[in-house]
C-alpha positions as CSV (number, residue, x, y, z in Angstrom):
1,M,9.2,61.7,20.6
2,M,6.2,63.4,22.3
3,K,6.9,67.0,23.3
4,S,5.3,69.6,25.5
5,N,4.9,73.1,24.2
6,M,6.3,75.8,26.5
7,T,6.3,79.6,25.9
8,N,9.6,81.5,26.2
9,K,8.9,84.4,28.5
10,S,11.6,86.6,26.8
11,T,10.7,86.0,23.1
12,G,7.0,84.9,23.2
13,E,7.9,82.0,20.9
14,V,6.5,78.5,21.5
15,E,9.3,76.0,22.3
16,E,9.0,72.2,21.7
17,D,12.3,71.1,23.2
18,Y,11.2,69.4,26.4
19,P,10.3,65.7,26.4
20,T,7.2,64.6,28.3
21,N,7.3,62.0,31.1
22,S,6.6,59.2,28.7
23,S,9.5,60.0,26.4
24,F,12.1,61.1,29.0
25,P,13.5,57.7,29.9
26,A,14.0,57.0,26.2
27,A,15.9,60.2,25.8
28,I,18.2,59.3,28.7
29,A,18.8,55.7,27.4
30,M,19.7,57.1,23.9
31,E,21.8,59.9,25.4
32,T,19.8,62.3,23.2
33,E,21.2,65.8,23.0
34,L,18.3,68.2,23.4
35,P,18.1,70.7,20.5
36,L,18.7,73.9,22.4
37,E,20.1,76.8,20.4
38,A,23.2,78.5,21.6
39,G,22.5,81.6,23.7
40,C,20.4,82.3,26.7
41,G,16.9,80.9,27.2
42,S,14.6,81.0,30.2
43,F,16.2,77.9,31.8
44,V,19.8,77.5,30.7
45,C,22.4,79.3,28.7
46,F,24.8,77.3,26.4
47,T,27.8,79.1,25.0
48,P,28.8,78.5,21.4
49,M,32.0,76.8,22.8
50,G,29.8,74.3,24.6
51,R,28.0,73.5,21.4
52,A,31.2,73.2,19.5
53,N,32.5,70.6,22.0
54,N,29.5,68.4,21.3
55,A,28.4,68.3,25.0
56,R,26.2,65.3,25.8
57,S,23.5,64.7,28.5
58,I,24.7,63.4,31.9
59,V,22.7,60.8,33.7
60,Y,22.6,61.1,37.5
61,N,21.7,58.1,39.7
62,L,20.1,59.0,43.0
63,P,20.3,55.7,45.1
64,D,18.1,57.0,47.9
65,F,15.3,58.2,45.6
66,F,13.2,55.0,45.7
67,T,13.9,54.5,49.4
68,D,12.7,58.0,50.1
69,S,9.7,57.5,47.8
70,M,8.7,54.3,49.6
71,R,9.1,56.0,52.9
72,V,6.6,58.6,51.8
73,M,4.2,55.8,50.7
74,Y,4.6,54.0,54.1
75,S,3.8,57.3,55.9
76,L,0.7,57.6,53.7
77,F,-0.2,53.9,54.5
78,Q,0.2,54.6,58.2
79,A,-2.0,57.7,57.9
80,G,-4.6,55.9,55.8
81,K,-4.3,58.5,53.0
82,L,-4.8,57.9,49.3
83,T,-5.4,54.2,50.0
84,D,-7.5,52.4,47.4
85,V,-8.0,48.8,48.6
86,T,-8.8,47.0,51.9
87,L,-7.6,43.4,52.4
88,H,-9.6,41.1,54.7
89,V,-8.3,38.0,56.4
90,D,-10.6,36.5,59.0
91,K,-11.6,39.5,61.1
92,V,-8.6,41.6,60.3
93,A,-8.8,44.4,57.7
94,I,-5.7,46.2,56.2
95,T,-6.2,49.3,54.1
96,C,-3.3,49.9,51.7
97,H,-2.3,51.0,48.2
98,R,-2.7,48.7,45.2
99,I,0.4,50.0,43.5
100,V,2.6,49.0,46.4
101,L,1.1,45.6,46.6
102,M,1.6,45.0,42.9
103,G,5.2,46.1,43.1
104,A,6.0,43.5,45.8
105,S,3.8,40.6,44.7
106,P,3.1,39.1,41.3
107,Y,0.0,37.6,42.8
108,F,-1.5,41.0,43.5
109,R,-0.2,42.3,40.2
110,A,-2.2,39.7,38.4
111,M,-5.2,40.2,40.6
112,F,-5.4,44.0,39.9
113,T,-4.4,44.1,36.2
114,S,-5.7,41.0,34.6
115,G,-9.4,41.7,34.4
116,M,-10.2,39.7,37.5
117,Q,-13.2,40.7,39.6
118,E,-11.0,42.1,42.4
119,E,-9.6,44.7,39.9
120,S,-12.7,46.8,40.4
121,L,-13.3,46.0,44.1
122,N,-12.3,48.2,47.0
123,E,-12.7,45.3,49.5
124,V,-10.8,42.1,48.8
125,R,-11.2,39.0,51.0
126,L,-8.2,36.6,51.0
127,H,-8.2,32.9,51.9
128,Y,-5.5,30.5,53.1
129,L,-3.6,33.2,54.9
130,T,-3.3,34.1,58.5
131,P,-3.7,37.7,59.8
132,L,-0.2,37.7,61.2
133,A,1.3,36.6,57.9
134,L,-0.6,39.1,55.8
135,T,0.3,41.9,58.2
136,R,4.0,41.1,58.0
137,L,4.0,40.8,54.2
138,V,2.1,44.1,53.7
139,H,4.7,45.7,56.0
140,F,7.4,44.1,53.9
141,A,5.8,45.5,50.7
142,Y,6.2,49.1,52.1
143,T,9.5,48.8,53.9
144,G,11.5,45.8,52.6
145,E,11.7,44.5,56.2
146,I,10.4,41.1,57.4
147,C,10.7,39.6,60.9
148,V,10.7,35.8,61.3
149,N,11.2,33.5,64.2
150,E,10.7,29.9,65.0
151,S,7.0,30.5,65.8
152,T,6.1,32.5,62.7
153,V,8.4,31.4,59.9
154,C,6.3,28.6,58.6
155,E,3.1,30.6,58.3
156,I,5.0,33.6,56.7
157,L,6.7,31.3,54.2
158,S,3.4,29.6,53.3
159,A,1.9,33.0,52.7
160,A,4.9,34.3,50.7
161,I,4.7,31.3,48.5
162,M,1.0,32.0,47.8
163,L,1.6,35.7,47.1
164,Q,4.8,34.8,45.1
165,I,7.1,37.1,47.1
166,S,10.4,35.5,46.2
167,S,12.7,37.6,48.4
168,V,10.6,36.6,51.5
169,I,10.6,33.0,50.4
170,N,14.4,33.1,50.2
171,V,14.7,34.7,53.6
172,C,12.4,32.1,55.3
173,T,14.1,29.2,53.5
174,Q,17.5,30.3,54.7
175,F,16.1,30.7,58.3
176,L,14.7,27.2,58.2
177,E,17.9,25.7,56.8
178,S,19.8,27.3,59.6
179,Q,17.4,25.5,62.1
180,L,17.6,22.1,60.4
181,H,18.4,19.4,62.9
182,V,17.9,15.6,63.2
183,S,15.1,16.2,65.6
184,N,13.0,18.3,63.1
185,A,14.1,17.3,59.7
186,L,11.2,15.0,58.9
187,G,8.7,17.7,59.9
188,L,10.4,20.4,57.9
189,H,10.5,18.2,54.8
190,E,6.8,17.4,55.0
191,F,6.1,21.1,55.5
192,A,8.2,22.1,52.5
193,T,6.6,19.5,50.3
194,S,3.1,20.5,51.4
195,V,3.5,24.2,50.6
196,G,5.4,23.5,47.3
197,C,8.7,25.0,48.4
198,L,10.8,22.8,46.1
199,D,14.2,24.1,47.0
200,L,13.7,23.6,50.7
201,A,12.1,20.2,50.1
202,R,15.2,19.1,48.1
203,K,17.6,20.3,50.8
204,T,15.6,18.7,53.7
205,Q,15.3,15.4,51.8
206,A,19.1,15.4,51.3
207,F,19.6,16.0,55.0
208,V,17.2,13.2,55.9
209,D,19.0,10.8,53.5
210,R,22.4,11.7,55.0
211,N,21.3,11.5,58.6
212,F,18.7,8.7,58.6
213,S,20.4,6.7,61.3
214,E,20.1,9.6,63.8
215,I,16.8,10.9,62.7
216,V,14.9,7.7,63.3
217,K,16.0,7.8,67.0
218,H,13.9,11.0,67.5
219,D,10.2,11.3,68.2
220,E,9.3,12.8,64.8
221,L,9.5,9.3,63.3
222,L,6.6,8.2,65.5
223,S,4.3,10.9,64.1
224,L,4.6,9.8,60.5
225,S,1.7,8.4,58.7
226,P,2.0,4.9,57.1
227,T,2.5,6.5,53.7
228,Q,5.1,8.9,54.9
229,L,7.1,6.1,56.6
230,M,7.0,3.9,53.5
231,N,8.0,6.8,51.3
232,L,11.0,7.2,53.6
233,I,12.3,3.7,54.0
234,Q,11.8,2.7,50.3
235,R,14.4,5.3,49.2
236,D,17.7,4.0,47.8
237,E,19.4,7.2,48.9
238,I,19.1,6.9,52.7
239,H,22.4,6.3,54.4
240,V,22.4,3.4,56.9
241,R,25.3,1.6,58.5
242,S,23.3,-1.6,58.2
243,E,19.8,-2.5,57.0
244,A,19.0,-3.4,60.6
245,E,18.6,0.3,61.3
246,V,15.7,0.5,58.8
247,Y,14.1,-2.7,60.2
248,N,14.4,-1.3,63.8
249,A,12.8,2.0,62.7
250,V,9.8,0.1,61.4
251,V,9.4,-1.9,64.6
252,R,9.7,1.2,66.7
253,W,7.1,3.0,64.6
254,V,4.6,0.1,64.8
255,N,5.0,-0.4,68.5
256,H,4.2,3.3,69.2
257,D,0.6,2.7,68.1
258,K,0.3,-1.0,67.7
259,S,-3.5,-1.2,67.5
260,S,-3.7,1.0,64.4
261,R,-0.3,0.3,62.8
262,L,0.0,-3.5,63.0
263,V,-2.0,-3.7,59.8
264,S,0.9,-1.8,58.0
265,L,3.7,-4.0,59.3
266,M,3.8,-6.3,56.2
267,D,3.7,-3.3,53.8
268,C,6.6,-1.7,55.6
269,L,8.7,-4.9,55.9
270,A,8.3,-5.4,52.1
271,L,10.3,-2.2,51.7
272,V,13.1,-3.2,54.1
273,R,16.0,-4.8,52.2
274,C,15.6,-8.0,54.3
275,H,18.1,-10.0,52.3
276,A,20.7,-7.4,53.5
277,L,20.1,-8.4,57.1
278,A,22.5,-10.8,58.8
279,P,21.1,-14.3,59.4
280,G,21.9,-14.0,63.1
281,F,19.9,-10.8,63.3
282,I,16.9,-12.4,61.6
283,K,17.1,-15.5,63.9
284,N,17.0,-13.2,66.9
285,Q,14.0,-11.3,65.5
286,I,12.0,-14.4,64.7
287,K,12.6,-15.6,68.3
288,N,12.1,-12.4,70.2
289,C,10.1,-9.8,68.2
290,S,6.5,-10.1,69.4
291,L,5.2,-8.1,66.3
292,L,6.3,-10.9,64.0
293,S,4.2,-13.4,66.1
294,E,1.2,-11.1,66.0
295,V,1.3,-10.9,62.2
296,P,2.0,-14.5,60.9
297,Q,2.7,-13.4,57.3
298,S,5.6,-11.2,58.6
299,K,7.2,-14.1,60.4
300,E,6.8,-16.3,57.3
301,L,8.5,-13.5,55.3
302,M,11.5,-13.5,57.7
303,H,11.7,-17.3,57.7
304,S,11.8,-17.2,53.8
305,V,14.6,-14.6,53.8
306,L,16.6,-16.6,56.3
307,E,16.3,-19.7,54.3
308,D,17.6,-17.9,51.2
309,L,20.6,-16.5,53.0
310,L,21.5,-19.8,54.7
311,Q,21.3,-21.5,51.3
312,H,23.5,-18.8,49.8
313,K,21.0,-18.1,47.0
314,N,22.0,-15.4,44.5
315,I,19.1,-13.0,45.3
316,P,19.1,-9.7,43.3
317,L,19.3,-6.9,45.9
318,R,18.8,-3.2,45.6
319,W,21.5,-1.8,47.8
320,R,21.1,1.6,49.5
321,A,23.1,4.2,47.7
322,D,25.3,5.8,50.3
323,A,24.3,9.5,50.7
324,H,28.0,10.2,51.4
325,A,30.4,10.3,48.5
326,Q,32.5,7.1,48.2
327,M,36.3,7.3,48.2
328,I,39.1,4.7,47.9
329,Y,41.4,4.7,51.0
330,S,45.0,3.7,50.7
331,A,46.9,2.7,53.8
332,G,50.5,1.9,54.6
333,G,52.7,0.0,52.1
334,Y,56.3,-0.5,51.4
335,L,58.8,1.9,49.8
336,R,62.3,1.0,51.1
337,Y,60.6,0.7,54.5
338,S,57.1,0.3,55.9
339,L,54.9,3.4,55.5
340,S,52.4,5.0,57.8
341,N,50.7,7.1,55.1
342,F,46.9,7.2,54.9
343,E,45.2,8.9,51.9
344,A,41.8,8.9,50.2
345,Y,41.2,9.2,46.5
346,N,38.2,11.1,45.1
347,R,37.4,9.9,41.6
348,I,35.1,12.9,40.9
349,T,37.8,15.5,41.5
350,D,40.7,13.2,40.7
351,T,42.4,14.3,43.9
352,W,44.1,12.7,46.9
353,K,43.5,13.8,50.5
354,R,46.1,13.2,53.1
355,L,44.5,11.9,56.3
356,P,45.9,11.2,59.8
357,D,48.8,8.7,59.6
358,L,48.4,5.1,60.8
359,P,49.1,4.6,64.5
360,S,52.2,2.6,63.3
361,P,53.9,2.0,60.0
362,R,52.8,-1.2,58.2
363,S,53.1,-3.0,55.0
364,G,51.5,-6.3,54.0
365,L,48.3,-5.2,55.8
366,A,44.7,-5.6,54.7
367,A,41.7,-3.3,54.8
368,A,37.9,-3.7,55.2
369,S,35.0,-1.3,55.5
370,V,32.1,-2.0,57.9
371,R,29.3,0.4,58.6
372,G,31.2,3.3,57.1
373,C,34.4,2.8,59.1
374,V,37.8,1.6,57.8
375,Y,39.5,-1.3,59.6
376,L,43.2,-2.1,59.0
377,V,44.4,-5.6,59.9
378,G,47.8,-7.1,60.5
379,G,50.9,-6.3,58.4
380,R,54.6,-5.8,59.2
381,N,56.6,-2.9,60.6
382,N,59.8,-3.1,58.5
383,N,61.6,0.1,59.3
384,N,64.8,-1.2,60.7
385,E,66.2,-4.3,62.5
386,Q,65.0,-3.1,65.9
387,S,61.4,-2.5,64.7
388,N,61.0,-5.3,62.2
389,F,58.0,-7.3,63.4
390,D,54.8,-8.8,62.2
391,A,51.7,-7.2,63.7
392,P,48.5,-8.6,65.2
393,H,47.1,-5.1,65.3
394,M,43.6,-3.9,64.3
395,D,43.0,-0.2,64.0
396,C,39.7,1.6,63.0
397,Y,39.4,4.9,61.2
398,D,36.1,6.8,61.6
399,P,35.4,9.2,58.7
400,T,32.9,11.1,60.8
401,T,35.5,12.2,63.3
402,N,38.7,11.8,61.2
403,R,40.3,9.9,64.0
404,W,41.8,6.4,64.7
405,H,41.1,4.1,67.6
406,T,42.7,0.8,68.5
407,C,40.6,-2.4,68.4
408,A,41.3,-5.8,70.0
409,P,44.3,-7.5,68.4
410,M,44.1,-10.8,66.5
411,S,45.1,-14.0,68.2
412,V,48.4,-14.1,66.2
413,P,50.4,-11.6,64.1
414,R,49.5,-11.9,60.4
415,N,51.6,-10.2,57.7
416,R,50.5,-10.4,54.1
417,V,47.0,-11.3,55.4
418,A,43.7,-11.1,53.5
419,V,40.3,-10.0,54.8
420,G,36.7,-10.2,53.8
421,V,33.4,-8.9,55.3
422,L,30.5,-11.2,55.8
423,D,27.4,-10.3,57.9
424,D,29.2,-7.2,59.1
425,M,32.0,-9.3,60.6
426,I,35.6,-9.2,59.4
427,Y,37.3,-12.4,58.5
428,A,41.2,-12.5,58.6
429,V,42.6,-15.4,56.6
430,G,46.1,-16.8,56.4
431,G,49.2,-14.6,56.7
432,L,52.7,-14.9,58.0
433,T,54.3,-14.7,61.5
434,H,58.1,-14.7,61.1
435,T,58.6,-17.9,59.2
436,M,55.2,-19.5,60.0
437,H,52.8,-19.6,57.1
438,H,49.2,-19.7,58.5
439,S,46.3,-21.8,57.4
440,T,44.3,-20.4,60.3
441,A,41.6,-17.8,60.2
442,E,39.6,-15.8,62.7
443,R,36.5,-13.6,62.7
444,Y,36.1,-10.1,64.3
445,D,32.8,-8.9,65.7
446,V,32.7,-5.1,65.5
447,D,29.9,-4.8,68.1
448,D,31.8,-6.8,70.8
449,D,35.3,-5.9,69.7
450,L,36.2,-9.6,69.9
451,W,38.1,-12.0,67.7
452,T,36.9,-15.7,67.4
453,P,38.8,-18.5,65.7
454,I,37.1,-20.3,62.8
455,A,38.0,-23.5,60.9
456,S,41.5,-23.5,59.3
457,M,42.0,-23.7,55.5
458,H,43.3,-26.8,53.9
459,Y,46.5,-25.0,52.9
460,P,48.7,-22.3,54.5
461,R,48.5,-19.1,52.4
462,I,50.2,-15.7,52.5
463,G,49.8,-13.1,49.9
464,L,46.4,-14.6,49.1
465,G,43.2,-12.7,48.1
466,V,39.8,-12.9,49.6
467,A,36.3,-12.1,48.2
468,V,32.8,-12.7,49.4
469,V,29.9,-13.7,47.1
470,N,26.4,-14.7,48.4
471,R,27.7,-15.0,52.0
472,L,30.4,-17.4,51.0
473,L,34.1,-16.4,51.5
474,Y,36.7,-17.4,48.9
475,A,40.4,-17.6,49.6
476,V,42.3,-17.3,46.2
477,G,45.9,-18.3,45.4
478,G,48.8,-17.2,47.6
479,F,52.1,-18.7,48.7
480,D,52.5,-21.7,51.1
481,G,56.2,-21.2,51.8
482,V,57.3,-23.5,49.0
483,R,55.3,-22.6,45.9
484,R,52.7,-20.2,44.5
485,L,49.2,-21.6,44.7
486,S,46.5,-21.9,42.1
487,S,44.1,-23.5,44.5
488,V,40.9,-21.8,45.8
489,E,39.0,-22.6,48.9
490,R,35.4,-21.5,49.9
491,Y,34.3,-21.0,53.5
492,D,30.7,-21.6,54.6
493,P,29.9,-19.7,57.8
494,E,26.8,-21.9,58.5
495,T,28.9,-25.1,58.7
496,D,32.3,-23.5,59.6
497,T,33.9,-25.6,56.9
498,W,36.3,-24.9,53.9
499,S,35.9,-26.7,50.6
500,E,38.0,-26.6,47.4
501,V,36.5,-25.1,44.2
502,A,38.0,-24.8,40.7
503,P,41.6,-23.6,40.8
504,L,43.1,-20.6,39.0
505,N,44.4,-21.2,35.5
506,R,47.8,-19.8,36.7
507,P,49.2,-20.0,40.2
508,R,49.9,-16.6,41.7
509,S,50.4,-14.7,45.0
510,G,50.3,-10.9,45.6
511,A,47.3,-10.5,43.3
512,G,44.3,-8.2,43.7
513,V,41.1,-10.1,44.3
514,V,37.6,-8.5,44.3
515,S,34.0,-9.5,43.6
516,I,31.3,-7.9,41.4
517,G,28.0,-9.6,41.3
518,H,28.5,-13.4,41.2
519,F,32.0,-13.0,39.6
520,I,35.4,-13.0,41.4
521,Y,38.3,-11.2,39.6
522,T,42.0,-12.0,40.2
523,V,44.3,-9.4,38.9
524,G,48.1,-9.5,38.4
525,G,50.4,-11.1,41.0
526,Y,53.6,-13.1,40.9
527,D,54.0,-16.7,39.6
528,S,57.6,-17.4,40.9
529,H,59.0,-16.2,37.6
530,S,57.7,-12.8,36.8
531,Q,55.1,-10.2,37.7
532,L,51.8,-10.7,35.8
533,R,49.5,-8.7,33.7
534,S,46.9,-11.5,33.4
535,V,43.4,-11.3,34.8
536,E,41.1,-14.2,35.6
537,R,37.4,-14.2,36.3
538,Y,35.6,-16.9,38.4
539,N,31.9,-17.6,37.8
540,T,30.7,-18.7,41.2
541,E,27.5,-20.2,39.6
542,Q,29.4,-22.3,37.0
543,N,32.6,-23.0,39.0
544,V,34.8,-21.9,36.1
545,W,37.7,-19.6,35.7
546,E,38.4,-17.7,32.4
547,Y,41.0,-15.2,31.2
548,M,39.9,-11.6,30.7
549,T,41.8,-8.7,29.0
550,P,45.1,-8.3,30.8
551,M,46.2,-5.1,32.6
552,L,48.3,-2.5,30.8
553,H,51.3,-3.1,33.1
554,P,52.5,-6.1,35.1
555,R,52.4,-5.8,38.8
556,S,52.4,-7.8,42.1
557,A,51.8,-6.8,45.7
558,L,49.2,-4.4,44.2
559,S,45.9,-3.5,45.8
560,A,42.4,-3.5,44.2
561,S,39.0,-2.2,45.1
562,V,35.6,-1.7,43.5
563,L,34.1,1.7,43.0
564,G,31.3,2.7,40.6
565,G,31.0,-0.9,39.3
566,K,34.6,-0.8,38.1
567,I,37.8,-2.4,39.4
568,W,40.5,0.1,40.5
569,V,44.1,-1.3,40.7
570,F,46.7,0.8,42.7
571,G,50.5,0.6,42.7
572,G,52.5,-2.6,43.2
573,Y,55.9,-3.8,42.1
574,D,56.8,-4.7,38.5
575,G,60.1,-6.4,39.1
576,N,62.1,-3.2,38.7
577,E,60.3,-0.3,40.5
578,F,57.5,0.5,42.8
579,L,54.6,1.7,40.9
580,S,52.4,4.8,41.5
581,S,50.2,4.2,38.4
582,V,46.5,3.3,38.7
583,E,44.5,1.3,36.2
584,V,40.7,0.9,36.0
585,Y,38.9,-2.1,34.5
586,D,35.3,-1.8,33.1
587,P,33.7,-5.3,33.3
588,S,31.0,-4.3,30.8
589,Q,33.7,-3.5,28.2
590,D,36.3,-5.9,29.3
591,S,38.9,-3.1,28.9
592,W,41.5,-1.3,31.0
593,V,42.4,2.4,31.0
594,K,45.2,4.2,32.8
595,T,43.9,6.9,35.1
596,T,45.3,8.8,38.1
597,V,48.6,8.3,39.9
598,M,49.2,7.7,43.6
599,P,51.1,10.3,45.7
600,C,54.1,7.9,45.5
601,G,54.9,4.5,44.2
602,K,54.6,1.6,46.7
603,S,53.6,-2.0,47.2
604,G,52.1,-4.1,50.0
605,H,49.6,-1.4,50.8
606,A,45.9,-1.9,51.4
607,V,43.0,-0.1,49.7
608,V,39.3,-0.2,50.4
609,T,36.2,1.8,49.3
610,S,34.3,3.6,52.0
611,R,32.4,6.8,52.8
612,E,34.1,10.2,52.4
613,P,35.7,11.7,55.5
614,V,33.9,14.6,57.1
615,A,37.2,16.4,57.8
616,A,40.2,16.0,55.7
617,I,43.7,17.4,55.7
618,A,45.5,19.0,52.8
619,A,46.0,17.2,49.5
620,A,48.9,14.8,49.4
621,S,52.1,15.8,47.6
622,G,54.4,13.5,45.7
623,S,57.0,13.3,48.4
624,A,54.4,12.5,51.2
625,C,55.4,8.9,51.4
626,L,58.9,9.6,52.5
627,G,58.0,12.7,54.5
628,S,56.0,10.9,57.1
629,N,58.8,8.5,58.0
630,T,61.8,10.8,58.2
631,K,61.6,11.4,62.0
């Protein structure tokens, strides 16, 4: 340890017991006891008892010391005293202290200590900064204070990034995040990207992805360059209720400056998932959109897509990945009486969320998801003799508001009905009204809130399943009032006709029916003798059914949905009890695993995969099924 020699005024001896500035911190860190002899010196007197007790050094922390020191430095800065460098930006000069700049900014620390030319200069000219931004940041270096508002935050953030002042970067980023809105999100994202603020760029991009549908209604869309627009619409992550929103955004952008942007129309349309558009929408655009007529190649593209759709070709399609988390909703069901429960299952957290009850208790209902909303169709209210009736009802749950609203009813009540979604329209097929088994079907237009009859099936069916592949709707199995059915019918919306395809290997009703790719899976059910474990898969391209690995547990009146490329099977009845168990099938492995459990056992419920609700009520408890119906 380096020591300073001091003369004791009382003895005249030279003492070497006081560490210099360079060694003092080390002495504190090691809690070194200074080698003072017992007795009285010129500074302090230690008694022999003190030495015997092995007294150690005490470290005092003075929290205001650095603040007070910087206050002195700031007063020197204001007075222009002891300054050693002048910063120049445009015509503004700021004279300050290098040591203060280096303490606040790694950029200045490197400039003044790494052998750069500026290290020896008293005058330093800075580029790519504004006078206002530099003035604010120098003030911050002395005081720790920074003032930002909507007019100045971007130039201050840009300067802070250049000077590597992380605390100011964080403050400005938080301010901009608090101002993020659908009207400015595109501009903020472009700014964050241009200045290299990666954290803000990620957050604004996620906001744009989640709110694309609203963002493209604002004027910022119109100021995008062709490259910026194409970078936006090509993203898998943007959330749209339908691909028509992306198409309409392109048309709006081109029309804003048609003379210069018409040349980009084809490049933009190539990034729209045109095969996800409904044929009716495409027909309307071919007829009425003047842009398509002005660019013949674009009209040819739309004609080609329309032909593919009308011919039900199996076109590989990159679907948009919903920016909102996907959950499986479970509605209604039967457990000694019809239930009004409505819950959502989150597979990531393995939790159930209790949501607002159905407007009325129902079992034997069906569920569909269109544009992020959950629609419940038909069913039966079977609570007592007075309220035992089949329902024509249609109710819609909006996850963005966490509320229900009532839609137009079907033409007839349909219990144990099945539904499918084709071109954003809901098809309700078969079902039961009292003792009448329906072969009829009808279609619901979500835009017009209107049901329209379509052609009837060849056979009446209740407890059937429905799946859609390549814009063809398949009605699978069911019960006709006399026997369980193995027959399968296919509906073509272009011709409004049903045709029979290869039958199931085993007749069944109350099965779960879903589609993945060009395959249709039929899971479990009842064959008039027992509940089934068996699983059959239909290849729509080869018109062949084949058995797959059976479920772990037999069940009928179950519900099934697809999430994450896997088939999730919920509840049902095994002939003895109502099931709460859930099984998951992995098509790539042809294997089943047992996973979560439902809040309670039930059958005749409906499940569907849709976007996560914005607002959710408390998690469901095991007794929730009975609790909501005990009034």
